[in-house]
C-alpha angles and dihedrals in degrees: 000000000000119000111231098158094120092048090046092050091049095047091048090054092047096047092040095232134113118278091249091061094058112107120200122196106247092211093056099045091125094058090049090047089055093050113091106151127075087240091057091048092050089051092054091047088053089051092050098246091118119038135166112249119236113271112253111240135182109278112242091200095103092042092054092050091051089049091055093052094049089052088057087052095254126135092040099113126127089271093061093048126097122178134039124304089256090057092053099047113008120238087242094057091047089052093048093050092049098043090046093052090046097050092044088055091046090052093050093049091049092048092049087049090236088134132026129243096261093049089048091054093047093048092044090056092045091051089048089053091053096252092141126054092193147003087258089053091051092049090051091053089051092050095046093046090045092235098151112118114261113245 
């Protein structure tokens, strides 16, 4: 085994990398062994006999796979969540989703003439005040209070 410690140290200094990142061409070891000055090492670097190795990084392959899955809506179960329910979907967003669904359903019922105008108004204000927790809840209320329009 040839001792190239000095050449490796000089090359590392010139290339501004660690000694472990210095690559020496195994076919030209005699030339490297003969080189003892900085100038000779620089000449070998220029010829490509000595090169710096690529820095090792952290692979992003796994991160990319996870990102693709998250784009599809996966990996969002209860085990992946941290924080309160209000931190995951804000109270305002929950409210907006619910009130829009209720108002859309009320509009449909009114247009199909399943409820009359006054009932529509009452139910609209009830929905606004937070009386119903879902469309199904509102329809149960209409059913139990017999608010369907009489044919």
